[in-house]
mmCIF file as Biopython writes it, N, C-alpha, C and O atoms, coordinates in Angstrom:
data_model
#
loop_
_atom_site.group_PDB
_atom_site.id
_atom_site.type_symbol
_atom_site.label_atom_id
_atom_site.label_alt_id
_atom_site.label_comp_id
_atom_site.label_asym_id
_atom_site.label_entity_id
_atom_site.label_seq_id
_atom_site.pdbx_PDB_ins_code
_atom_site.Cartn_x
_atom_site.Cartn_y
_atom_site.Cartn_z
_atom_site.occupancy
_atom_site.B_iso_or_equiv
_atom_site.auth_seq_id
_atom_site.auth_asym_id
_atom_site.pdbx_PDB_model_num
ATOM 1   N N  . MET A ? 1  ? 5.850   -19.792 1.474   1.0 0.0 1  A 1 
ATOM 2   C CA . MET A ? 1  ? 5.746   -21.204 1.746   1.0 0.0 1  A 1 
ATOM 3   C C  . MET A ? 1  ? 4.582   -21.470 2.688   1.0 0.0 1  A 1 
ATOM 4   O O  . MET A ? 1  ? 3.754   -22.343 2.430   1.0 0.0 1  A 1 
ATOM 5   N N  . MET A ? 2  ? 4.521   -20.719 3.779   1.0 0.0 2  A 1 
ATOM 6   C CA . MET A ? 2  ? 3.454   -20.936 4.749   1.0 0.0 2  A 1 
ATOM 7   C C  . MET A ? 2  ? 2.089   -20.637 4.129   1.0 0.0 2  A 1 
ATOM 8   O O  . MET A ? 2  ? 1.109   -21.328 4.407   1.0 0.0 2  A 1 
ATOM 9   N N  . TYR A ? 3  ? 2.033   -19.597 3.282   1.0 0.0 3  A 1 
ATOM 10  C CA . TYR A ? 3  ? 0.776   -19.237 2.627   1.0 0.0 3  A 1 
ATOM 11  C C  . TYR A ? 3  ? 0.263   -20.406 1.793   1.0 0.0 3  A 1 
ATOM 12  O O  . TYR A ? 3  ? -0.929  -20.711 1.811   1.0 0.0 3  A 1 
ATOM 13  N N  . ARG A ? 4  ? 1.161   -21.055 1.067   1.0 0.0 4  A 1 
ATOM 14  C CA . ARG A ? 4  ? 0.750   -22.187 0.237   1.0 0.0 4  A 1 
ATOM 15  C C  . ARG A ? 4  ? 0.198   -23.323 1.082   1.0 0.0 4  A 1 
ATOM 16  O O  . ARG A ? 4  ? -0.778  -23.966 0.698   1.0 0.0 4  A 1 
ATOM 17  N N  . LYS A ? 5  ? 0.813   -23.573 2.224   1.0 0.0 5  A 1 
ATOM 18  C CA . LYS A ? 5  ? 0.335   -24.646 3.097   1.0 0.0 5  A 1 
ATOM 19  C C  . LYS A ? 5  ? -1.055  -24.330 3.640   1.0 0.0 5  A 1 
ATOM 20  O O  . LYS A ? 5  ? -1.899  -25.220 3.747   1.0 0.0 5  A 1 
ATOM 21  N N  . VAL A ? 6  ? -1.291  -23.073 3.981   1.0 0.0 6  A 1 
ATOM 22  C CA . VAL A ? 6  ? -2.592  -22.671 4.512   1.0 0.0 6  A 1 
ATOM 23  C C  . VAL A ? 6  ? -3.635  -22.670 3.405   1.0 0.0 6  A 1 
ATOM 24  O O  . VAL A ? 6  ? -4.761  -23.125 3.601   1.0 0.0 6  A 1 
ATOM 25  N N  . LYS A ? 7  ? -3.247  -22.148 2.226   1.0 0.0 7  A 1 
ATOM 26  C CA . LYS A ? 7  ? -4.188  -22.072 1.110   1.0 0.0 7  A 1 
ATOM 27  C C  . LYS A ? 7  ? -4.559  -23.455 0.610   1.0 0.0 7  A 1 
ATOM 28  O O  . LYS A ? 7  ? -5.714  -23.688 0.251   1.0 0.0 7  A 1 
ATOM 29  N N  . ASN A ? 8  ? -3.625  -24.361 0.578   1.0 0.0 8  A 1 
ATOM 30  C CA . ASN A ? 8  ? -3.847  -25.722 0.089   1.0 0.0 8  A 1 
ATOM 31  C C  . ASN A ? 8  ? -3.476  -26.713 1.193   1.0 0.0 8  A 1 
ATOM 32  O O  . ASN A ? 8  ? -2.417  -27.338 1.122   1.0 0.0 8  A 1 
ATOM 33  N N  . PRO A ? 9  ? -4.336  -26.870 2.223   1.0 0.0 9  A 1 
ATOM 34  C CA . PRO A ? 9  ? -3.980  -27.656 3.400   1.0 0.0 9  A 1 
ATOM 35  C C  . PRO A ? 9  ? -3.648  -29.114 3.103   1.0 0.0 9  A 1 
ATOM 36  O O  . PRO A ? 9  ? -2.873  -29.723 3.841   1.0 0.0 9  A 1 
ATOM 37  N N  . GLY A ? 10 ? -4.197  -29.675 2.074   1.0 0.0 10 A 1 
ATOM 38  C CA . GLY A ? 10 ? -3.874  -31.069 1.771   1.0 0.0 10 A 1 
ATOM 39  C C  . GLY A ? 10 ? -4.183  -31.372 0.324   1.0 0.0 10 A 1 
ATOM 40  O O  . GLY A ? 10 ? -5.168  -30.881 -0.228  1.0 0.0 10 A 1 
ATOM 41  N N  . ALA A ? 11 ? -3.348  -32.176 -0.286  1.0 0.0 11 A 1 
ATOM 42  C CA . ALA A ? 11 ? -3.599  -32.555 -1.675  1.0 0.0 11 A 1 
ATOM 43  C C  . ALA A ? 11 ? -4.866  -33.390 -1.728  1.0 0.0 11 A 1 
ATOM 44  O O  . ALA A ? 11 ? -5.044  -34.317 -0.937  1.0 0.0 11 A 1 
ATOM 45  N N  . GLY A ? 12 ? -5.732  -33.060 -2.651  1.0 0.0 12 A 1 
ATOM 46  C CA . GLY A ? 12 ? -6.975  -33.809 -2.784  1.0 0.0 12 A 1 
ATOM 47  C C  . GLY A ? 12 ? -8.056  -33.368 -1.814  1.0 0.0 12 A 1 
ATOM 48  O O  . GLY A ? 12 ? -9.164  -33.904 -1.838  1.0 0.0 12 A 1 
ATOM 49  N N  . ASP A ? 13 ? -7.750  -32.396 -0.959  1.0 0.0 13 A 1 
ATOM 50  C CA . ASP A ? 13 ? -8.749  -31.891 -0.006  1.0 0.0 13 A 1 
ATOM 51  C C  . ASP A ? 13 ? -9.725  -31.007 -0.773  1.0 0.0 13 A 1 
ATOM 52  O O  . ASP A ? 13 ? -9.307  -30.022 -1.382  1.0 0.0 13 A 1 
ATOM 53  N N  . SER A ? 14 ? -11.001 -31.333 -0.758  1.0 0.0 14 A 1 
ATOM 54  C CA . SER A ? 14 ? -11.970 -30.613 -1.575  1.0 0.0 14 A 1 
ATOM 55  C C  . SER A ? 14 ? -12.379 -29.267 -0.983  1.0 0.0 14 A 1 
ATOM 56  O O  . SER A ? 14 ? -12.916 -28.426 -1.703  1.0 0.0 14 A 1 
ATOM 57  N N  . ARG A ? 15 ? -12.145 -29.046 0.282   1.0 0.0 15 A 1 
ATOM 58  C CA . ARG A ? 15 ? -12.541 -27.765 0.885   1.0 0.0 15 A 1 
ATOM 59  C C  . ARG A ? 15 ? -11.489 -26.698 0.577   1.0 0.0 15 A 1 
ATOM 60  O O  . ARG A ? 15 ? -10.295 -26.987 0.499   1.0 0.0 15 A 1 
ATOM 61  N N  . GLU A ? 16 ? -11.949 -25.484 0.407   1.0 0.0 16 A 1 
ATOM 62  C CA . GLU A ? 16 ? -11.029 -24.380 0.165   1.0 0.0 16 A 1 
ATOM 63  C C  . GLU A ? 16 ? -10.937 -23.548 1.429   1.0 0.0 16 A 1 
ATOM 64  O O  . GLU A ? 16 ? -11.945 -23.043 1.922   1.0 0.0 16 A 1 
ATOM 65  N N  . PHE A ? 17 ? -9.731  -23.407 1.953   1.0 0.0 17 A 1 
ATOM 66  C CA . PHE A ? 17 ? -9.526  -22.677 3.198   1.0 0.0 17 A 1 
ATOM 67  C C  . PHE A ? 17 ? -9.409  -21.177 2.948   1.0 0.0 17 A 1 
ATOM 68  O O  . PHE A ? 17 ? -10.036 -20.378 3.644   1.0 0.0 17 A 1 
ATOM 69  N N  . LEU A ? 18 ? -8.614  -20.799 1.965   1.0 0.0 18 A 1 
ATOM 70  C CA . LEU A ? 18 ? -8.442  -19.396 1.602   1.0 0.0 18 A 1 
ATOM 71  C C  . LEU A ? 18 ? -8.821  -19.200 0.146   1.0 0.0 18 A 1 
ATOM 72  O O  . LEU A ? 18 ? -8.515  -20.036 -0.703  1.0 0.0 18 A 1 
ATOM 73  N N  . ASN A ? 19 ? -9.476  -18.110 -0.133  1.0 0.0 19 A 1 
ATOM 74  C CA . ASN A ? 19 ? -9.828  -17.771 -1.505  1.0 0.0 19 A 1 
ATOM 75  C C  . ASN A ? 19 ? -9.246  -16.413 -1.846  1.0 0.0 19 A 1 
ATOM 76  O O  . ASN A ? 19 ? -9.373  -15.467 -1.068  1.0 0.0 19 A 1 
ATOM 77  N N  . GLU A ? 20 ? -8.621  -16.311 -2.980  1.0 0.0 20 A 1 
ATOM 78  C CA . GLU A ? 20 ? -8.086  -15.037 -3.425  1.0 0.0 20 A 1 
ATOM 79  C C  . GLU A ? 20 ? -9.210  -14.205 -4.047  1.0 0.0 20 A 1 
ATOM 80  O O  . GLU A ? 20 ? -10.153 -14.745 -4.627  1.0 0.0 20 A 1 
ATOM 81  N N  . PHE A ? 21 ? -9.091  -12.887 -3.915  1.0 0.0 21 A 1 
ATOM 82  C CA . PHE A ? 21 ? -10.059 -11.980 -4.523  1.0 0.0 21 A 1 
ATOM 83  C C  . PHE A ? 21 ? -9.333  -10.688 -4.855  1.0 0.0 21 A 1 
ATOM 84  O O  . PHE A ? 21 ? -8.327  -10.358 -4.227  1.0 0.0 21 A 1 
ATOM 85  N N  . PRO A ? 22 ? -9.838  -9.956  -5.839  1.0 0.0 22 A 1 
ATOM 86  C CA . PRO A ? 22 ? -9.157  -8.720  -6.240  1.0 0.0 22 A 1 
ATOM 87  C C  . PRO A ? 22 ? -9.260  -7.637  -5.165  1.0 0.0 22 A 1 
ATOM 88  O O  . PRO A ? 22 ? -10.268 -7.528  -4.467  1.0 0.0 22 A 1 
ATOM 89  N N  . LEU A ? 23 ? -8.212  -6.852  -5.052  1.0 0.0 23 A 1 
ATOM 90  C CA . LEU A ? 23 ? -8.193  -5.761  -4.084  1.0 0.0 23 A 1 
ATOM 91  C C  . LEU A ? 23 ? -9.310  -4.758  -4.354  1.0 0.0 23 A 1 
ATOM 92  O O  . LEU A ? 23 ? -9.777  -4.085  -3.435  1.0 0.0 23 A 1 
ATOM 93  N N  . SER A ? 24 ? -9.735  -4.657  -5.599  1.0 0.0 24 A 1 
ATOM 94  C CA . SER A ? 24 ? -10.820 -3.734  -5.942  1.0 0.0 24 A 1 
ATOM 95  C C  . SER A ? 24 ? -12.145 -4.125  -5.286  1.0 0.0 24 A 1 
ATOM 96  O O  . SER A ? 24 ? -13.075 -3.319  -5.249  1.0 0.0 24 A 1 
ATOM 97  N N  . ASP A ? 25 ? -12.241 -5.346  -4.772  1.0 0.0 25 A 1 
ATOM 98  C CA . ASP A ? 25 ? -13.448 -5.785  -4.066  1.0 0.0 25 A 1 
ATOM 99  C C  . ASP A ? 25 ? -13.449 -5.355  -2.595  1.0 0.0 25 A 1 
ATOM 100 O O  . ASP A ? 25 ? -14.446 -5.544  -1.898  1.0 0.0 25 A 1 
ATOM 101 N N  . VAL A ? 26 ? -12.350 -4.783  -2.123  1.0 0.0 26 A 1 
ATOM 102 C CA . VAL A ? 26 ? -12.229 -4.392  -0.712  1.0 0.0 26 A 1 
ATOM 103 C C  . VAL A ? 26 ? -12.672 -2.951  -0.543  1.0 0.0 26 A 1 
ATOM 104 O O  . VAL A ? 26 ? -12.238 -2.074  -1.291  1.0 0.0 26 A 1 
ATOM 105 N N  . ARG A ? 27 ? -13.516 -2.705  0.416   1.0 0.0 27 A 1 
ATOM 106 C CA . ARG A ? 27 ? -13.984 -1.344  0.727   1.0 0.0 27 A 1 
ATOM 107 C C  . ARG A ? 27 ? -13.860 -1.122  2.231   1.0 0.0 27 A 1 
ATOM 108 O O  . ARG A ? 27 ? -14.148 -2.014  3.029   1.0 0.0 27 A 1 
ATOM 109 N N  . LEU A ? 28 ? -13.429 0.079   2.605   1.0 0.0 28 A 1 
ATOM 110 C CA . LEU A ? 28 ? -13.374 0.447   4.010   1.0 0.0 28 A 1 
ATOM 111 C C  . LEU A ? 28 ? -14.616 1.236   4.368   1.0 0.0 28 A 1 
ATOM 112 O O  . LEU A ? 28 ? -15.050 2.108   3.615   1.0 0.0 28 A 1 
ATOM 113 N N  . ASP A ? 29 ? -15.182 0.927   5.515   1.0 0.0 29 A 1 
ATOM 114 C CA . ASP A ? 29 ? -16.290 1.721   6.031   1.0 0.0 29 A 1 
ATOM 115 C C  . ASP A ? 29 ? -15.712 3.070   6.447   1.0 0.0 29 A 1 
ATOM 116 O O  . ASP A ? 29 ? -14.858 3.130   7.331   1.0 0.0 29 A 1 
ATOM 117 N N  . LEU A ? 30 ? -16.164 4.141   5.825   1.0 0.0 30 A 1 
ATOM 118 C CA . LEU A ? 30 ? -15.577 5.462   6.073   1.0 0.0 30 A 1 
ATOM 119 C C  . LEU A ? 30 ? -15.715 5.925   7.515   1.0 0.0 30 A 1 
ATOM 120 O O  . LEU A ? 30 ? -14.952 6.780   7.967   1.0 0.0 30 A 1 
ATOM 121 N N  . ASP A ? 31 ? -16.683 5.369   8.243   1.0 0.0 31 A 1 
ATOM 122 C CA . ASP A ? 31 ? -16.874 5.755   9.641   1.0 0.0 31 A 1 
ATOM 123 C C  . ASP A ? 31 ? -16.061 4.892   10.604  1.0 0.0 31 A 1 
ATOM 124 O O  . ASP A ? 31 ? -16.048 5.163   11.805  1.0 0.0 31 A 1 
ATOM 125 N N  . SER A ? 32 ? -15.381 3.857   10.102  1.0 0.0 32 A 1 
ATOM 126 C CA . SER A ? 32 ? -14.570 2.998   10.967  1.0 0.0 32 A 1 
ATOM 127 C C  . SER A ? 32 ? -13.235 3.675   11.242  1.0 0.0 32 A 1 
ATOM 128 O O  . SER A ? 32 ? -12.888 4.665   10.598  1.0 0.0 32 A 1 
ATOM 129 N N  . ILE A ? 33 ? -12.492 3.140   12.199  1.0 0.0 33 A 1 
ATOM 130 C CA . ILE A ? 33 ? -11.171 3.707   12.489  1.0 0.0 33 A 1 
ATOM 131 C C  . ILE A ? 33 ? -10.241 3.532   11.293  1.0 0.0 33 A 1 
ATOM 132 O O  . ILE A ? 33 ? -9.328  4.334   11.097  1.0 0.0 33 A 1 
ATOM 133 N N  . TYR A ? 34 ? -10.464 2.498   10.497  1.0 0.0 34 A 1 
ATOM 134 C CA . TYR A ? 34 ? -9.631  2.269   9.320   1.0 0.0 34 A 1 
ATOM 135 C C  . TYR A ? 34 ? -9.946  3.296   8.227   1.0 0.0 34 A 1 
ATOM 136 O O  . TYR A ? 34 ? -9.037  3.789   7.559   1.0 0.0 34 A 1 
ATOM 137 N N  . GLY A ? 35 ? -11.206 3.611   8.048   1.0 0.0 35 A 1 
ATOM 138 C CA . GLY A ? 35 ? -11.595 4.635   7.091   1.0 0.0 35 A 1 
ATOM 139 C C  . GLY A ? 35 ? -11.085 6.001   7.509   1.0 0.0 35 A 1 
ATOM 140 O O  . GLY A ? 35 ? -10.634 6.784   6.673   1.0 0.0 35 A 1 
ATOM 141 N N  . GLN A ? 36 ? -11.156 6.291   8.803   1.0 0.0 36 A 1 
ATOM 142 C CA . GLN A ? 36 ? -10.642 7.562   9.320   1.0 0.0 36 A 1 
ATOM 143 C C  . GLN A ? 36 ? -9.129  7.639   9.134   1.0 0.0 36 A 1 
ATOM 144 O O  . GLN A ? 36 ? -8.602  8.689   8.767   1.0 0.0 36 A 1 
ATOM 145 N N  . ALA A ? 37 ? -8.425  6.529   9.386   1.0 0.0 37 A 1 
ATOM 146 C CA . ALA A ? 37 ? -6.962  6.503   9.215   1.0 0.0 37 A 1 
ATOM 147 C C  . ALA A ? 37 ? -6.600  6.713   7.750   1.0 0.0 37 A 1 
ATOM 148 O O  . ALA A ? 37 ? -5.633  7.409   7.441   1.0 0.0 37 A 1 
ATOM 149 N N  . GLN A ? 38 ? -7.370  6.115   6.854   1.0 0.0 38 A 1 
ATOM 150 C CA . GLN A ? 38 ? -7.113  6.291   5.428   1.0 0.0 38 A 1 
ATOM 151 C C  . GLN A ? 38 ? -7.274  7.751   5.030   1.0 0.0 38 A 1 
ATOM 152 O O  . GLN A ? 38 ? -6.450  8.286   4.288   1.0 0.0 38 A 1 
ATOM 153 N N  . ARG A ? 39 ? -8.322  8.397   5.513   1.0 0.0 39 A 1 
ATOM 154 C CA . ARG A ? 39 ? -8.539  9.824   5.204   1.0 0.0 39 A 1 
ATOM 155 C C  . ARG A ? 39 ? -7.418  10.677  5.780   1.0 0.0 39 A 1 
ATOM 156 O O  . ARG A ? 39 ? -6.939  11.599  5.120   1.0 0.0 39 A 1 
ATOM 157 N N  . THR A ? 40 ? -6.993  10.374  7.017   1.0 0.0 40 A 1 
ATOM 158 C CA . THR A ? 40 ? -5.916  11.126  7.653   1.0 0.0 40 A 1 
ATOM 159 C C  . THR A ? 40 ? -4.629  11.002  6.854   1.0 0.0 40 A 1 
ATOM 160 O O  . THR A ? 40 ? -3.937  11.996  6.633   1.0 0.0 40 A 1 
ATOM 161 N N  . ASN A ? 41 ? -4.302  9.789   6.420   1.0 0.0 41 A 1 
ATOM 162 C CA . ASN A ? 41 ? -3.098  9.572   5.604   1.0 0.0 41 A 1 
ATOM 163 C C  . ASN A ? 41 ? -3.184  10.324  4.291   1.0 0.0 41 A 1 
ATOM 164 O O  . ASN A ? 41 ? -2.206  10.934  3.859   1.0 0.0 41 A 1 
ATOM 165 N N  . LEU A ? 42 ? -4.340  10.287  3.653   1.0 0.0 42 A 1 
ATOM 166 C CA . LEU A ? 42 ? -4.516  10.987  2.377   1.0 0.0 42 A 1 
ATOM 167 C C  . LEU A ? 42 ? -4.349  12.486  2.557   1.0 0.0 42 A 1 
ATOM 168 O O  . LEU A ? 42 ? -3.673  13.139  1.760   1.0 0.0 42 A 1 
ATOM 169 N N  . GLU A ? 43 ? -4.959  13.033  3.596   1.0 0.0 43 A 1 
ATOM 170 C CA . GLU A ? 43 ? -4.838  14.470  3.852   1.0 0.0 43 A 1 
ATOM 171 C C  . GLU A ? 43 ? -3.384  14.865  4.079   1.0 0.0 43 A 1 
ATOM 172 O O  . GLU A ? 43 ? -2.938  15.911  3.606   1.0 0.0 43 A 1 
ATOM 173 N N  . PHE A ? 44 ? -2.638  14.019  4.810   1.0 0.0 44 A 1 
ATOM 174 C CA . PHE A ? 44 ? -1.230  14.299  5.064   1.0 0.0 44 A 1 
ATOM 175 C C  . PHE A ? 44 ? -0.429  14.252  3.766   1.0 0.0 44 A 1 
ATOM 176 O O  . PHE A ? 44 ? 0.376   15.145  3.501   1.0 0.0 44 A 1 
ATOM 177 N N  . LEU A ? 45 ? -0.646  13.213  2.951   1.0 0.0 45 A 1 
ATOM 178 C CA . LEU A ? 45 ? 0.099   13.080  1.699   1.0 0.0 45 A 1 
ATOM 179 C C  . LEU A ? 45 ? -0.181  14.231  0.748   1.0 0.0 45 A 1 
ATOM 180 O O  . LEU A ? 45 ? 0.707   14.652  0.008   1.0 0.0 45 A 1 
ATOM 181 N N  . LEU A ? 46 ? -1.398  14.742  0.759   1.0 0.0 46 A 1 
ATOM 182 C CA . LEU A ? 46 ? -1.735  15.859  -0.124  1.0 0.0 46 A 1 
ATOM 183 C C  . LEU A ? 46 ? -1.081  17.165  0.310   1.0 0.0 46 A 1 
ATOM 184 O O  . LEU A ? 46 ? -0.966  18.092  -0.493  1.0 0.0 46 A 1 
ATOM 185 N N  . ILE A ? 47 ? -0.651  17.253  1.566   1.0 0.0 47 A 1 
ATOM 186 C CA . ILE A ? 47 ? 0.037   18.441  2.067   1.0 0.0 47 A 1 
ATOM 187 C C  . ILE A ? 47 ? 1.486   18.478  1.570   1.0 0.0 47 A 1 
ATOM 188 O O  . ILE A ? 47 ? 2.054   19.555  1.386   1.0 0.0 47 A 1 
ATOM 189 N N  . LEU A ? 48 ? 2.082   17.301  1.354   1.0 0.0 48 A 1 
ATOM 190 C CA . LEU A ? 48 ? 3.496   17.222  0.997   1.0 0.0 48 A 1 
ATOM 191 C C  . LEU A ? 48 ? 3.765   17.787  -0.393  1.0 0.0 48 A 1 
ATOM 192 O O  . LEU A ? 48 ? 2.939   17.678  -1.299  1.0 0.0 48 A 1 
ATOM 193 N N  . ASP A ? 49 ? 4.932   18.390  -0.535  1.0 0.0 49 A 1 
ATOM 194 C CA . ASP A ? 49 ? 5.378   18.907  -1.819  1.0 0.0 49 A 1 
ATOM 195 C C  . ASP A ? 49 ? 5.939   17.748  -2.646  1.0 0.0 49 A 1 
ATOM 196 O O  . ASP A ? 49 ? 6.856   17.058  -2.201  1.0 0.0 49 A 1 
ATOM 197 N N  . VAL A ? 50 ? 5.401   17.536  -3.827  1.0 0.0 50 A 1 
ATOM 198 C CA . VAL A ? 50 ? 5.783   16.399  -4.662  1.0 0.0 50 A 1 
ATOM 199 C C  . VAL A ? 50 ? 7.267   16.451  -5.026  1.0 0.0 50 A 1 
ATOM 200 O O  . VAL A ? 50 ? 7.942   15.422  -4.992  1.0 0.0 50 A 1 
ATOM 201 N N  . ASP A ? 51 ? 7.782   17.626  -5.372  1.0 0.0 51 A 1 
ATOM 202 C CA . ASP A ? 51 ? 9.191   17.735  -5.755  1.0 0.0 51 A 1 
ATOM 203 C C  . ASP A ? 51 ? 10.113  17.324  -4.606  1.0 0.0 51 A 1 
ATOM 204 O O  . ASP A ? 51 ? 11.125  16.660  -4.829  1.0 0.0 51 A 1 
ATOM 205 N N  . ARG A ? 52 ? 9.774   17.709  -3.404  1.0 0.0 52 A 1 
ATOM 206 C CA . ARG A ? 52 ? 10.589  17.323  -2.252  1.0 0.0 52 A 1 
ATOM 207 C C  . ARG A ? 52 ? 10.427  15.845  -1.943  1.0 0.0 52 A 1 
ATOM 208 O O  . ARG A ? 52 ? 11.380  15.193  -1.517  1.0 0.0 52 A 1 
ATOM 209 N N  . LEU A ? 53 ? 9.229   15.311  -2.153  1.0 0.0 53 A 1 
ATOM 210 C CA . LEU A ? 53 ? 8.948   13.914  -1.850  1.0 0.0 53 A 1 
ATOM 211 C C  . LEU A ? 53 ? 9.726   12.964  -2.765  1.0 0.0 53 A 1 
ATOM 212 O O  . LEU A ? 53 ? 10.205  11.925  -2.311  1.0 0.0 53 A 1 
ATOM 213 N N  . VAL A ? 54 ? 9.854   13.311  -4.045  1.0 0.0 54 A 1 
ATOM 214 C CA . VAL A ? 54 ? 10.531  12.429  -5.002  1.0 0.0 54 A 1 
ATOM 215 C C  . VAL A ? 54 ? 11.979  12.852  -5.281  1.0 0.0 54 A 1 
ATOM 216 O O  . VAL A ? 54 ? 12.608  12.337  -6.206  1.0 0.0 54 A 1 
ATOM 217 N N  . TYR A ? 55 ? 12.496  13.770  -4.498  1.0 0.0 55 A 1 
ATOM 218 C CA . TYR A ? 55 ? 13.849  14.290  -4.698  1.0 0.0 55 A 1 
ATOM 219 C C  . TYR A ? 55 ? 14.882  13.168  -4.785  1.0 0.0 55 A 1 
ATOM 220 O O  . TYR A ? 55 ? 15.670  13.131  -5.730  1.0 0.0 55 A 1 
ATOM 221 N N  . SER A ? 56 ? 14.889  12.262  -3.822  1.0 0.0 56 A 1 
ATOM 222 C CA . SER A ? 56 ? 15.895  11.189  -3.780  1.0 0.0 56 A 1 
ATOM 223 C C  . SER A ? 56 ? 15.761  10.239  -4.962  1.0 0.0 56 A 1 
ATOM 224 O O  . SER A ? 56 ? 16.764  9.746   -5.476  1.0 0.0 56 A 1 
ATOM 225 N N  . PHE A ? 57 ? 14.540  9.981   -5.395  1.0 0.0 57 A 1 
ATOM 226 C CA . PHE A ? 57 ? 14.334  9.119   -6.561  1.0 0.0 57 A 1 
ATOM 227 C C  . PHE A ? 57 ? 14.902  9.768   -7.819  1.0 0.0 57 A 1 
ATOM 228 O O  . PHE A ? 57 ? 15.493  9.096   -8.664  1.0 0.0 57 A 1 
ATOM 229 N N  . ARG A ? 58 ? 14.716  11.083  -7.933  1.0 0.0 58 A 1 
ATOM 230 C CA . ARG A ? 58 ? 15.249  11.791  -9.100  1.0 0.0 58 A 1 
ATOM 231 C C  . ARG A ? 58 ? 16.772  11.785  -9.091  1.0 0.0 58 A 1 
ATOM 232 O O  . ARG A ? 58 ? 17.398  11.594  -10.134 1.0 0.0 58 A 1 
ATOM 233 N N  . VAL A ? 59 ? 17.372  11.992  -7.925  1.0 0.0 59 A 1 
ATOM 234 C CA . VAL A ? 59 ? 18.832  11.962  -7.823  1.0 0.0 59 A 1 
ATOM 235 C C  . VAL A ? 59 ? 19.347  10.582  -8.222  1.0 0.0 59 A 1 
ATOM 236 O O  . VAL A ? 59 ? 20.295  10.473  -9.000  1.0 0.0 59 A 1 
ATOM 237 N N  . ALA A ? 60 ? 18.726  9.528   -7.691  1.0 0.0 60 A 1 
ATOM 238 C CA . ALA A ? 60 ? 19.173  8.166   -7.964  1.0 0.0 60 A 1 
ATOM 239 C C  . ALA A ? 60 ? 19.042  7.803   -9.441  1.0 0.0 60 A 1 
ATOM 240 O O  . ALA A ? 60 ? 19.826  7.008   -9.960  1.0 0.0 60 A 1 
ATOM 241 N N  . SER A ? 61 ? 18.058  8.382   -10.112 1.0 0.0 61 A 1 
ATOM 242 C CA . SER A ? 61 ? 17.846  8.047   -11.524 1.0 0.0 61 A 1 
ATOM 243 C C  . SER A ? 61 ? 18.525  9.032   -12.475 1.0 0.0 61 A 1 
ATOM 244 O O  . SER A ? 61 ? 18.413  8.898   -13.694 1.0 0.0 61 A 1 
ATOM 245 N N  . GLY A ? 62 ? 19.223  10.015  -11.923 1.0 0.0 62 A 1 
ATOM 246 C CA . GLY A ? 62 ? 19.950  10.958  -12.759 1.0 0.0 62 A 1 
ATOM 247 C C  . GLY A ? 62 ? 19.089  12.052  -13.357 1.0 0.0 62 A 1 
ATOM 248 O O  . GLY A ? 62 ? 19.518  12.740  -14.284 1.0 0.0 62 A 1 
ATOM 249 N N  . LEU A ? 63 ? 17.889  12.225  -12.846 1.0 0.0 63 A 1 
ATOM 250 C CA . LEU A ? 63 ? 17.000  13.274  -13.350 1.0 0.0 63 A 1 
ATOM 251 C C  . LEU A ? 63 ? 17.269  14.589  -12.623 1.0 0.0 63 A 1 
ATOM 252 O O  . LEU A ? 63 ? 17.769  14.577  -11.499 1.0 0.0 63 A 1 
ATOM 253 N N  . PRO A ? 64 ? 16.948  15.710  -13.241 1.0 0.0 64 A 1 
ATOM 254 C CA . PRO A ? 64 ? 17.137  16.997  -12.558 1.0 0.0 64 A 1 
ATOM 255 C C  . PRO A ? 64 ? 16.227  17.104  -11.331 1.0 0.0 64 A 1 
ATOM 256 O O  . PRO A ? 64 ? 15.090  16.631  -11.333 1.0 0.0 64 A 1 
ATOM 257 N N  . THR A ? 65 ? 16.755  17.730  -10.299 1.0 0.0 65 A 1 
ATOM 258 C CA . THR A ? 65 ? 15.987  17.869  -9.053  1.0 0.0 65 A 1 
ATOM 259 C C  . THR A ? 65 ? 15.575  19.316  -8.852  1.0 0.0 65 A 1 
ATOM 260 O O  . THR A ? 65 ? 16.208  20.240  -9.362  1.0 0.0 65 A 1 
ATOM 261 N N  . VAL A ? 66 ? 14.499  19.491  -8.100  1.0 0.0 66 A 1 
ATOM 262 C CA . VAL A ? 66 ? 13.986  20.812  -7.783  1.0 0.0 66 A 1 
ATOM 263 C C  . VAL A ? 66 ? 13.862  20.896  -6.266  1.0 0.0 66 A 1 
ATOM 264 O O  . VAL A ? 66 ? 13.341  19.979  -5.631  1.0 0.0 66 A 1 
ATOM 265 N N  . GLY A ? 67 ? 14.333  21.984  -5.691  1.0 0.0 67 A 1 
ATOM 266 C CA . GLY A ? 67 ? 14.164  22.190  -4.257  1.0 0.0 67 A 1 
ATOM 267 C C  . GLY A ? 67 ? 15.091  21.313  -3.423  1.0 0.0 67 A 1 
ATOM 268 O O  . GLY A ? 67 ? 16.167  20.913  -3.867  1.0 0.0 67 A 1 
ATOM 269 N N  . LYS A ? 68 ? 14.643  21.025  -2.200  1.0 0.0 68 A 1 
ATOM 270 C CA . LYS A ? 68 ? 15.411  20.227  -1.251  1.0 0.0 68 A 1 
ATOM 271 C C  . LYS A ? 68 ? 14.628  18.964  -0.911  1.0 0.0 68 A 1 
ATOM 272 O O  . LYS A ? 68 ? 13.402  18.925  -1.017  1.0 0.0 68 A 1 
ATOM 273 N N  . ALA A ? 69 ? 15.360  17.937  -0.501  1.0 0.0 69 A 1 
ATOM 274 C CA . ALA A ? 69 ? 14.725  16.683  -0.077  1.0 0.0 69 A 1 
ATOM 275 C C  . ALA A ? 69 ? 14.151  16.849  1.326   1.0 0.0 69 A 1 
ATOM 276 O O  . ALA A ? 69 ? 14.636  17.664  2.111   1.0 0.0 69 A 1 
ATOM 277 N N  . TYR A ? 70 ? 13.118  16.073  1.635   1.0 0.0 70 A 1 
ATOM 278 C CA . TYR A ? 70 ? 12.642  16.002  3.013   1.0 0.0 70 A 1 
ATOM 279 C C  . TYR A ? 70 ? 13.703  15.257  3.822   1.0 0.0 70 A 1 
ATOM 280 O O  . TYR A ? 70 ? 14.364  14.355  3.309   1.0 0.0 70 A 1 
ATOM 281 N N  . GLY A ? 71 ? 13.856  15.631  5.062   1.0 0.0 71 A 1 
ATOM 282 C CA . GLY A ? 71 ? 14.807  14.932  5.929   1.0 0.0 71 A 1 
ATOM 283 C C  . GLY A ? 71 ? 14.258  13.612  6.438   1.0 0.0 71 A 1 
ATOM 284 O O  . GLY A ? 71 ? 13.063  13.333  6.338   1.0 0.0 71 A 1 
ATOM 285 N N  . GLY A ? 72 ? 15.134  12.829  6.970   1.0 0.0 72 A 1 
ATOM 286 C CA . GLY A ? 72 ? 14.685  11.564  7.582   1.0 0.0 72 A 1 
ATOM 287 C C  . GLY A ? 72 ? 14.820  10.355  6.759   1.0 0.0 72 A 1 
ATOM 288 O O  . GLY A ? 72 ? 14.466  9.263   7.203   1.0 0.0 72 A 1 
#
């Protein structure tokens, strides 16, 4: 609701306050703290064992599971 009010501040108002754009147009500067955080997250996710990561999803969907689930 609030997004609509901000995006369209007034009926008949010719100015555009917010413009939507595709996420594919967004790029992170790799040297920024955000680019570094993205790399850190990716490196961490690549360390994880996929079977353990999706264990709970497989149990919930009735699929066979392999190994043990991660705790937490």
